[in-house]
C-alpha positions in Angstrom: -8.5 11.0 -1.7 -5.9 13.4 -3.0 -4.4 13.4 -6.5 -1.2 15.1 -7.7 1.3 12.2 -7.2 4.9 12.9 -8.4 6.1 9.4 -7.8 9.8 9.1 -8.3 12.8 11.4 -8.3 16.4 10.4 -9.1 19.9 11.7 -9.5 22.0 11.0 -12.6 23.3 7.7 -11.1 21.9 4.3 -12.3 20.0 5.9 -15.2 19.8 2.6 -17.0 17.6 1.3 -14.2 15.4 4.4 -14.4 15.0 3.8 -18.2 14.1 0.2 -17.6 11.5 1.1 -14.9 9.9 3.8 -17.2 9.7 1.3 -20.1 8.1 -1.4 -17.9 5.4 1.1 -16.7 4.9 2.3 -20.2 4.3 -1.3 -21.4 1.8 -1.8 -18.6 -0.1 1.3 -19.7 0.7 3.5 -16.7 0.2 7.2 -17.6 3.5 8.9 -16.8 5.2 12.2 -17.6 9.0 12.7 -17.3 9.9 15.8 -15.3 13.0 18.0 -15.4 14.7 19.2 -12.3 13.1 22.7 -12.7 9.6 21.1 -13.2 10.0 19.1 -10.0 11.0 22.2 -8.1 8.0 24.1 -9.5 5.7 21.3 -8.1 7.5 20.9 -4.8 9.6 24.0 -4.0 10.5 22.7 -0.5 12.6 19.8 -1.8 16.2 20.8 -2.1 17.5 20.5 -5.7 19.6 17.3 -5.4 17.8 15.4 -8.1 18.1 15.4 -11.9 14.8 14.1 -13.0 11.5 12.4 -12.1 8.2 10.9 -13.1 4.8 12.4 -12.6 1.7 10.3 -12.6 -1.3 12.4 -13.5 -3.8 9.6 -12.9 -2.4 8.4 -9.6 -4.1 9.0 -6.3 -3.2 8.9 -2.6 -5.0 9.5 0.6 -4.0 11.5 3.7 -5.9 9.0 5.9 -6.6 5.5 4.6 -8.5 4.6 7.8 -11.2 7.2 7.1 -11.8 5.6 3.7 -12.1 2.1 5.3 -14.6 3.5 7.9 -16.7 5.1 5.2 -16.8 1.8 3.3 -17.8 -0.1 6.5 -20.5 2.5 7.2 -21.9 2.1 3.6 -21.8 -1.7 4.0 -23.8 -1.4 7.3 -26.3 1.1 5.8 -27.0 -1.3 3.0 -27.9 -4.1 5.4 -24.5 -5.6 6.0 -23.6 -7.1 9.4 -20.2 -6.9 11.1 -18.8 -9.1 13.8 -15.3 -9.0 15.1 -14.1 -12.5 15.7 -10.8 -14.4 15.4 -10.9 -17.1 12.7 -9.2 -20.2 14.0 -9.9 -22.7 11.1 -11.4 -22.9 7.7 -12.2 -26.0 5.6 -14.7 -27.2 3.1 -17.8 -29.2 4.1 -18.9 -32.4 2.3 -21.0 -30.2 -0.1 -17.9 -28.0 -0.9 -19.0 -25.0 1.2 -16.5 -23.0 3.3 -16.8 -23.7 7.0 -15.2 -21.2 9.2 -14.7 -21.7 13.0 -14.0 -18.6 15.0 -13.1 -18.2 18.7 -16.9 -18.0 19.5 -18.9 -19.7 16.7 -18.9 -21.8 13.5 -20.3 -20.6 10.2 -21.0 -22.2 6.8 -21.2 -20.0 3.8 -21.8 -20.4 0.0 -18.6 -18.6 -0.6 -15.9 -16.9 1.4 -13.1 -14.4 0.7 -9.9 -14.6 2.7 -8.5 -11.1 3.0 -6.3 -11.0 6.0 -3.1 -9.7 4.4 0.0 -11.6 5.4 -2.1 -13.7 7.9 -4.1 -15.1 4.9 -1.5 -17.8 4.4 -2.3 -19.4 7.8 -5.8 -20.0 6.5 -5.1 -20.9 2.9 -2.6 -23.5 4.1 -5.4 -25.3 6.0 -7.2 -25.8 2.7 -4.1 -27.1 0.9 -3.8 -23.9 -1.1 -0.1 -23.4 -1.1 0.1 -19.7 -1.9 3.7 -18.2 -1.9 2.9 -15.3 0.4 5.3 -13.8 2.9 5.2 -10.7 5.2 6.7 -7.5 3.9 7.0 -5.2 6.8 7.7 -1.6 6.4 8.9 1.0 8.8 8.0 4.7 8.9 8.1 7.8 11.1 5.7 10.8 11.2 6.9 14.3 11.7 3.9 16.0 13.2 3.1 19.5 12.0 5.2 19.2 8.9 2.7 17.7 6.4 2.5 21.1 4.7 6.0 20.8 3.4 4.9 18.5 0.5 1.7 18.5 -1.4 2.1 14.9 -2.8 4.0 11.6 -2.2 7.6 11.6 -3.4 9.9 8.6 -3.6 13.7 9.2 -3.9 14.9 6.2 -5.8 18.6 6.6 -5.3 18.2 6.8 -1.5 15.4 4.2 -1.2 12.9 6.2 0.8 9.6 8.0 0.3 7.8 10.9 1.9 4.0 11.4 2.0 1.9 14.1 3.6 -0.6 12.5 5.9 -3.0 13.8 8.5 -0.7 12.4 11.2 2.2 14.4 9.8 4.8 14.0 7.1 5.4 10.3 6.8 8.9 9.1 5.9 9.1 5.5 4.8 12.2 3.5 3.9 13.3 0.1 4.9 11.2 -2.9 4.2 11.9 -6.5 5.1 10.5 -10.0 4.5 10.5 -10.6 8.2 7.8 -13.3 8.7 4.9 -13.0 11.1 6.7 -14.2 14.2 10.1 -12.5 14.0 10.9 -9.4 16.0 11.2 -6.0 14.4 
């Protein structure tokens, strides 16, 4: 896990929106520090000076490889006696004694409690239990530029242009467009 997250950069357009965003984060208790153009350039000298200000988050963190963290958590779970099986959940409902019953592609299970943590696919299961959760799929798109992750030392989001750049082990990741595209729609 890395620290050192700048967060957001902006030009002098739409400054009222920036002020509103900063105030909302302040009300929520987010630790933030406003940066001048020179301070941003001192932190990230490879970014061309096209911005006028930004926000630095001293307590924020990011990782260069989220999968490695997940694998370490799984390893710890297994070392502490956990058991992992990869199966496709087909249905979930409650038994007569109010215990979750989960049917997979190869077995059926009854538990005292269950946690549904399938991201956007969770709704397909919660709908079966008449839990109408207003959840939709936000799909994002990114591209990696291999061998260029050294150009930035932290994630940076350019608010006026609606894209972000993050140094990752796979390269410099540039993200931009997101859509509420549903699970079944094409890209």
